LUMFI-547554 format. One record per residue (C-alpha): y, z, x negated. Coordinates in steps of 0.5 Angstrom, whole numbers. Layout:
[[Y Z X]]
...
This chain:
[[-82 -399 -159]]
[[-79 -406 -153]]
[[-75 -402 -149]]
[[-72 -400 -155]]
[[-70 -406 -156]]
[[-69 -408 -150]]
[[-62 -403 -149]]
[[-60 -404 -156]]
[[-60 -411 -153]]
[[-57 -409 -146]]
[[-51 -406 -151]]
[[-49 -411 -156]]
[[-42 -413 -154]]
[[-43 -421 -154]]
[[-37 -423 -161]]
[[-40 -421 -168]]
[[-45 -417 -165]]
[[-49 -421 -160]]
[[-47 -427 -164]]
[[-49 -424 -170]]
[[-55 -421 -169]]
[[-59 -428 -166]]
[[-59 -432 -172]]
[[-61 -427 -177]]
[[-68 -426 -171]]
[[-67 -434 -171]]
[[-69 -435 -179]]
[[-74 -429 -178]]
[[-78 -432 -173]]
[[-79 -438 -177]]
[[-72 -443 -173]]
[[-67 -447 -177]]
[[-60 -444 -176]]
[[-56 -450 -177]]
[[-50 -448 -173]]
[[-47 -439 -173]]
[[-41 -437 -169]]
[[-35 -439 -172]]
[[-27 -435 -170]]
[[-21 -440 -169]]
[[-25 -447 -168]]
[[-27 -450 -162]]
[[-34 -450 -160]]
[[-37 -453 -155]]
[[-41 -448 -150]]
[[-45 -448 -155]]
[[-45 -441 -160]]
[[-51 -441 -164]]
[[-56 -448 -167]]
[[-62 -448 -169]]
[[-69 -452 -170]]
[[-75 -449 -169]]
[[-82 -450 -165]]
[[-83 -449 -157]]
[[-88 -447 -154]]
[[-91 -453 -154]]
[[-91 -453 -162]]
[[-86 -459 -162]]
[[-80 -460 -166]]
[[-74 -459 -161]]
[[-66 -456 -163]]
[[-64 -449 -158]]
[[-56 -450 -156]]
[[-56 -442 -155]]
[[-49 -440 -149]]
[[-49 -433 -150]]
[[-45 -427 -146]]
[[-45 -420 -146]]
[[-50 -415 -142]]
[[-52 -418 -134]]
[[-51 -424 -131]]
[[-46 -422 -126]]
[[-43 -427 -122]]
[[-36 -427 -125]]
[[-40 -428 -132]]
[[-43 -434 -129]]
[[-38 -438 -126]]
[[-32 -434 -125]]
[[-27 -436 -130]]
[[-26 -442 -135]]
[[-30 -437 -139]]
[[-37 -437 -135]]
[[-44 -439 -138]]
[[-44 -444 -133]]
[[-37 -446 -136]]
[[-40 -446 -143]]
[[-47 -450 -141]]
[[-43 -457 -138]]
[[-39 -456 -144]]
[[-45 -457 -148]]
[[-48 -463 -143]]
[[-41 -468 -142]]
[[-38 -466 -151]]
[[-43 -463 -156]]
[[-49 -466 -154]]
[[-46 -473 -155]]
[[-41 -471 -160]]
[[-43 -465 -165]]
[[-51 -467 -165]]
[[-53 -469 -171]]
[[-56 -476 -173]]
[[-62 -473 -176]]
[[-63 -468 -170]]
[[-61 -474 -165]]
[[-68 -475 -164]]
[[-70 -469 -162]]
[[-71 -466 -155]]
[[-65 -461 -153]]
[[-66 -453 -150]]
[[-60 -451 -147]]
[[-62 -443 -148]]
[[-59 -439 -143]]
[[-57 -432 -147]]
[[-55 -424 -145]]
[[-56 -418 -147]]
[[-58 -416 -141]]
[[-62 -419 -134]]
[[-60 -423 -129]]
[[-57 -420 -122]]
[[-60 -422 -115]]
[[-54 -424 -113]]
[[-53 -429 -117]]
[[-61 -432 -119]]
[[-61 -438 -114]]
[[-55 -441 -118]]
[[-58 -441 -125]]
[[-64 -443 -122]]
[[-61 -451 -117]]
[[-55 -452 -122]]
[[-61 -451 -129]]
[[-66 -456 -124]]
[[-61 -461 -124]]
[[-59 -461 -131]]
[[-67 -461 -133]]
[[-67 -468 -134]]
[[-66 -474 -139]]
[[-71 -470 -146]]
[[-65 -463 -144]]
[[-69 -457 -141]]
[[-67 -451 -141]]
[[-70 -443 -144]]
[[-68 -436 -140]]
[[-67 -431 -147]]
[[-66 -425 -144]]
[[-66 -418 -147]]
[[-73 -417 -144]]
[[-75 -422 -148]]
[[-72 -423 -155]]
[[-74 -415 -155]]
[[-80 -418 -154]]
[[-79 -423 -160]]
[[-76 -416 -164]]
[[-82 -412 -163]]
[[-87 -417 -165]]
[[-83 -422 -169]]
[[-78 -417 -174]]
[[-82 -411 -174]]
[[-90 -414 -173]]
[[-95 -409 -175]]
[[-98 -413 -181]]
[[-90 -412 -184]]
[[-89 -405 -182]]
[[-93 -400 -183]]
[[-95 -394 -176]]
[[-91 -389 -180]]
[[-85 -393 -180]]
[[-84 -394 -174]]
[[-86 -387 -170]]
[[-79 -387 -176]]
[[-75 -392 -174]]
[[-76 -388 -166]]
[[-74 -381 -168]]
[[-69 -385 -172]]
[[-66 -388 -166]]
[[-68 -382 -162]]
[[-65 -377 -165]]
[[-57 -379 -166]]
[[-55 -374 -163]]
[[-57 -369 -169]]
[[-55 -375 -175]]
[[-58 -370 -181]]
[[-64 -371 -177]]
[[-64 -378 -175]]
[[-61 -380 -183]]
[[-68 -376 -185]]
[[-72 -380 -180]]
[[-68 -387 -181]]
[[-68 -385 -190]]
[[-76 -386 -189]]
[[-76 -393 -185]]
[[-70 -395 -191]]
[[-75 -393 -197]]
[[-82 -395 -193]]
[[-79 -402 -193]]
[[-76 -403 -200]]
[[-82 -400 -203]]
[[-86 -406 -203]]
[[-88 -409 -211]]
[[-89 -416 -212]]
[[-85 -419 -207]]
[[-81 -426 -207]]
[[-76 -429 -205]]
[[-76 -430 -198]]
[[-80 -424 -197]]
[[-74 -420 -199]]
[[-70 -423 -195]]
[[-75 -421 -189]]
[[-74 -414 -191]]
[[-67 -415 -191]]
[[-67 -417 -184]]
[[-72 -411 -182]]
[[-67 -406 -185]]
[[-61 -410 -182]]
[[-64 -410 -175]]
[[-66 -403 -175]]
[[-59 -401 -177]]
[[-57 -405 -172]]
[[-61 -402 -167]]
[[-59 -394 -169]]
[[-52 -396 -169]]
[[-51 -398 -162]]
[[-55 -393 -159]]
[[-50 -387 -162]]
[[-44 -391 -160]]
[[-47 -390 -153]]
[[-48 -382 -154]]
[[-41 -382 -158]]
[[-44 -380 -164]]
[[-45 -385 -171]]
[[-46 -380 -176]]
[[-52 -383 -177]]
[[-51 -388 -178]]
[[-45 -389 -182]]
[[-49 -386 -188]]
[[-56 -388 -187]]
[[-52 -396 -188]]
[[-49 -392 -195]]
[[-55 -390 -196]]
[[-59 -399 -194]]
[[-53 -402 -199]]
[[-56 -400 -204]]
[[-63 -399 -204]]
[[-61 -407 -201]]
[[-60 -408 -208]]
[[-64 -405 -212]]
[[-69 -410 -209]]
[[-64 -415 -209]]
[[-62 -414 -216]]
[[-65 -419 -219]]
[[-63 -425 -213]]
[[-57 -425 -214]]
[[-55 -429 -220]]
[[-59 -435 -219]]
[[-59 -440 -214]]
[[-64 -443 -210]]
[[-64 -444 -203]]
[[-70 -437 -201]]
[[-64 -433 -206]]
[[-59 -435 -203]]
[[-61 -434 -197]]
[[-63 -426 -199]]
[[-54 -425 -201]]
[[-52 -428 -196]]
[[-57 -422 -192]]
[[-54 -418 -197]]
[[-46 -419 -195]]
[[-49 -418 -187]]
[[-52 -411 -188]]
[[-45 -409 -192]]
[[-40 -413 -186]]
[[-44 -408 -181]]
[[-43 -402 -186]]
[[-35 -404 -185]]
[[-37 -404 -177]]
[[-40 -398 -178]]
[[-33 -395 -182]]
[[-29 -398 -177]]
[[-33 -394 -170]]
[[-32 -387 -174]]
[[-26 -387 -180]]
[[-22 -392 -174]]
[[-23 -389 -168]]
[[-24 -383 -170]]
[[-21 -381 -176]]
[[-14 -386 -177]]
[[-10 -386 -171]]
[[-10 -377 -171]]
[[-9 -377 -180]]
[[-1 -377 -178]]
[[-2 -370 -173]]
[[-2 -364 -178]]
[[-9 -360 -178]]
[[-11 -366 -173]]
[[-17 -367 -176]]
[[-18 -360 -179]]
[[-19 -357 -173]]
[[-23 -363 -170]]
[[-29 -360 -175]]
[[-29 -355 -170]]
[[-33 -350 -175]]
[[-29 -342 -176]]
[[-31 -344 -184]]
[[-26 -346 -188]]
[[-33 -349 -194]]
[[-35 -353 -188]]
[[-27 -356 -186]]
[[-26 -357 -194]]
[[-34 -360 -195]]
[[-33 -364 -188]]
[[-25 -366 -191]]
[[-27 -368 -199]]
[[-33 -372 -195]]
[[-28 -376 -190]]
[[-23 -377 -195]]
[[-29 -381 -201]]
[[-31 -385 -195]]
[[-23 -386 -193]]
[[-22 -389 -200]]
[[-28 -392 -202]]
[[-28 -397 -196]]
[[-20 -397 -201]]
[[-25 -401 -206]]
[[-27 -406 -202]]
[[-22 -409 -198]]
[[-19 -409 -206]]
[[-25 -412 -210]]
[[-25 -417 -202]]
[[-18 -419 -203]]
[[-19 -420 -212]]
[[-24 -423 -210]]
[[-30 -420 -214]]
[[-26 -419 -220]]
[[-31 -415 -226]]
[[-28 -408 -226]]
[[-23 -404 -222]]
[[-15 -408 -224]]
[[-9 -405 -222]]
[[-3 -409 -219]]
[[3 -408 -216]]
[[2 -415 -212]]
[[-4 -414 -208]]
[[-5 -418 -202]]
[[-8 -414 -199]]
[[-5 -410 -191]]
[[-11 -405 -189]]
[[-11 -402 -197]]
[[-3 -402 -196]]
[[-4 -398 -189]]
[[-11 -394 -192]]
[[-8 -391 -198]]
[[-1 -389 -193]]
[[-7 -386 -188]]
[[-10 -384 -194]]
[[-4 -379 -196]]
[[-2 -377 -189]]
[[-9 -374 -188]]
[[-7 -370 -194]]
[[0 -367 -193]]
[[-4 -365 -186]]
[[-9 -362 -188]]
[[-8 -358 -195]]
[[-15 -355 -195]]
[[-16 -363 -199]]
[[-11 -359 -205]]
[[-17 -353 -205]]
[[-24 -357 -208]]
[[-29 -351 -207]]
[[-34 -354 -212]]
[[-34 -360 -219]]
[[-39 -365 -215]]
[[-32 -366 -210]]
[[-30 -368 -217]]
[[-34 -375 -215]]
[[-29 -376 -208]]
[[-23 -374 -212]]
[[-25 -379 -217]]
[[-25 -385 -211]]
[[-18 -383 -208]]
[[-14 -383 -215]]
[[-18 -389 -218]]
[[-16 -393 -211]]
[[-9 -391 -209]]
[[-7 -391 -218]]
[[-11 -398 -216]]
[[-5 -399 -212]]
[[0 -400 -217]]
[[6 -397 -213]]
[[2 -391 -210]]
[[0 -388 -218]]
[[5 -384 -217]]
[[2 -381 -211]]
[[-5 -381 -215]]
[[-2 -377 -221]]
[[2 -372 -215]]
[[-4 -371 -212]]
[[-6 -368 -219]]
[[-1 -364 -220]]
[[-3 -361 -213]]
[[-9 -359 -215]]
[[-9 -357 -221]]
[[-3 -351 -218]]
[[-8 -349 -213]]
[[-15 -350 -216]]
[[-11 -345 -221]]
[[-10 -340 -217]]
[[-16 -339 -214]]
[[-19 -338 -220]]
[[-14 -332 -222]]
[[-13 -329 -216]]
[[-22 -330 -216]]
[[-22 -335 -210]]
[[-24 -340 -206]]
[[-24 -343 -214]]
[[-29 -349 -217]]
[[-36 -348 -218]]
[[-42 -351 -222]]
[[-46 -351 -216]]
[[-47 -354 -208]]
[[-52 -350 -205]]
[[-49 -350 -198]]
[[-51 -342 -198]]
[[-49 -341 -204]]
[[-41 -344 -203]]
[[-41 -340 -196]]
[[-41 -334 -200]]
[[-37 -336 -206]]
[[-34 -331 -210]]
[[-41 -327 -209]]
[[-37 -321 -214]]
[[-29 -321 -217]]
[[-31 -320 -224]]
[[-31 -324 -230]]
[[-38 -325 -232]]
[[-40 -328 -225]]
[[-34 -332 -224]]
[[-35 -335 -232]]
[[-42 -337 -229]]
[[-40 -341 -224]]
[[-35 -344 -228]]
[[-41 -345 -235]]
[[-38 -353 -234]]
[[-33 -357 -230]]
[[-32 -366 -229]]
[[-26 -364 -225]]
[[-22 -360 -229]]
[[-22 -367 -235]]
[[-21 -372 -229]]
[[-16 -369 -227]]
[[-12 -368 -234]]
[[-13 -374 -236]]
[[-9 -376 -229]]
[[-3 -372 -229]]
[[-2 -374 -236]]
[[-2 -381 -235]]
[[3 -383 -227]]
[[4 -373 -227]]
[[11 -369 -229]]
[[8 -368 -234]]
[[8 -360 -232]]
[[3 -360 -229]]
[[-1 -363 -236]]
[[1 -359 -239]]
[[0 -353 -235]]
[[-7 -355 -234]]
[[-8 -355 -241]]
[[-5 -347 -243]]
[[-9 -345 -238]]
[[-16 -348 -240]]
[[-15 -347 -246]]
[[-13 -339 -243]]
[[-18 -338 -237]]
[[-23 -343 -240]]
[[-26 -342 -246]]
[[-33 -342 -244]]
[[-32 -347 -239]]
[[-35 -354 -242]]
[[-31 -360 -241]]
[[-35 -365 -238]]
[[-36 -374 -236]]
[[-43 -377 -234]]
[[-44 -384 -238]]
[[-49 -389 -236]]
[[-56 -389 -239]]
[[-61 -394 -240]]
[[-65 -392 -235]]
[[-60 -391 -229]]
[[-60 -397 -227]]
[[-67 -397 -225]]
[[-66 -390 -222]]
[[-58 -390 -220]]
[[-58 -394 -213]]
[[-64 -389 -210]]
[[-60 -383 -210]]
[[-63 -380 -216]]
[[-58 -376 -221]]
[[-64 -374 -226]]
[[-62 -380 -230]]
[[-56 -381 -236]]
[[-53 -378 -241]]
[[-47 -372 -240]]
[[-41 -373 -245]]
[[-39 -366 -247]]
[[-32 -362 -250]]
[[-28 -366 -247]]
[[-21 -363 -251]]
[[-14 -361 -245]]
[[-9 -363 -248]]
[[-3 -364 -245]]
[[0 -370 -247]]
[[-9 -373 -246]]
[[-8 -377 -251]]
[[-14 -373 -255]]
[[-19 -376 -248]]
[[-17 -381 -248]]
[[-19 -383 -256]]
[[-26 -380 -254]]
[[-28 -383 -249]]
[[-26 -390 -250]]
[[-29 -389 -257]]
[[-35 -387 -252]]
[[-34 -393 -248]]
[[-34 -398 -252]]
[[-41 -395 -256]]
[[-45 -396 -250]]
[[-48 -402 -247]]
[[-51 -400 -242]]
[[-45 -399 -237]]
[[-43 -406 -238]]
[[-51 -408 -238]]
[[-52 -405 -230]]
[[-54 -410 -224]]
[[-47 -409 -221]]
[[-42 -409 -227]]
[[-46 -415 -230]]
[[-46 -419 -223]]
[[-39 -417 -222]]
[[-41 -412 -214]]
[[-37 -405 -217]]
[[-36 -401 -211]]
[[-43 -400 -210]]
[[-44 -398 -217]]
[[-38 -393 -214]]
[[-41 -392 -207]]
[[-48 -389 -211]]
[[-44 -384 -215]]
[[-42 -381 -208]]
[[-49 -383 -206]]
[[-51 -378 -212]]
[[-46 -374 -212]]
[[-44 -377 -220]]
[[-38 -375 -222]]
[[-35 -383 -223]]
[[-36 -386 -231]]
[[-31 -387 -235]]
[[-31 -394 -237]]
[[-30 -395 -229]]
[[-24 -393 -229]]
[[-23 -392 -236]]
[[-17 -399 -236]]
[[-12 -396 -230]]
[[-10 -390 -235]]
């Protein structure tokens, strides 16, 4: 286990990685972190400051100066950003001017912190320098990768907190990062094992979140080195949901312990965004404007593989867009459509989603009704962007035309089944009886109908109404609604909760369906009672629906229409 952590620490970058993990490690070890890394302000050599007890048992002020990887001669004294220059800043400026009065009487330990080790060529230089500067209550300590790896094992995954079987799952998740499905399954066992503890207090829940955060960091860094971060991405989504389920009672409280929980949760969400940037931002977005580039990159001869992968990818991109807008809107209780978003990232992402669809037309032909959740997230995101409402309507129009054609030509029309083996041979038969059995219900068609009638040109909405009347009389048009049991099951990935609203009418203008939905949403209180809605974290609801493959509930998007 220590070797796993040591390799992880050696691979961390200095900014937003090692300096992001260190404060959590210190908090878990009992230190009081008084200063964290900041951007844009001069820190005079100190990346992290904390108060804690040294090995001799006395309280001291620890000042950490962080560098990436091994400490080389250039890292030690080769530039103004070198470690020796940082230590001089600490001695000359930080200690005389920045140490608070409350900590002024404490002995000071300047910690040379780096993920690797000191190279032999510079060892004597470091030793001689620190020996000369050790005086007047100032001493030095070396926090190298080996030392911090031991702290991680003994402090974060110590046996009295984490069962040995969970540690084994973690090790397997790291070892199998080049097999994303296997890595995800092992990491899922770790997550669920850590989060199932009953009767915890806020400080214990903060500890669990830090354990999840650091374990996810380790898996991500190993996967990044292996060139395949699919497993950590899936794990990060599940980690957010299980963590929310664990700490939802702490969110509205203002105690110090609950604030620790909230801060740890926000760090977990930010790590998810970092993994998204590595997977989608670096590997996908640069190629969305190239025709068929992403479809080809799936590297499969089966159109089913390409279809499933691209709809999943589109859902992930739109989900990130919803998070962008949530932050830009200050955490509003429900999604809002605006034309004046001050969010460059969301505007760029909307353009990239449009390019993805234009250059990969397979995104116009869903093959399973389950994909309505990815389509729904995308329609939501584009509609919230104001000027992109027309693009949302056009996307709904295009899907309507192609799914109707696939149905009539006995092609790969959307089926109620989502099993991979079943999709590979669909349609297995080209008979009316088989086709009717495959389309007994649909959440996709009523969703498309509402968006086409609201933002489309109108022709497709009329076409779908006529098509449904002639060909889909046997199909139960339905939506999923939040139930009183959803709050306890939704974030766990369970889909056996909530309620189904059936027999939704499909008409050319969509008015009948809107009246049904407005009436049903007005009567139900279960949606408003969800913790993610009460506390204004609605993107987590969309993420939970994607994780459980449940259609987005109408209460979430109805106001957009």
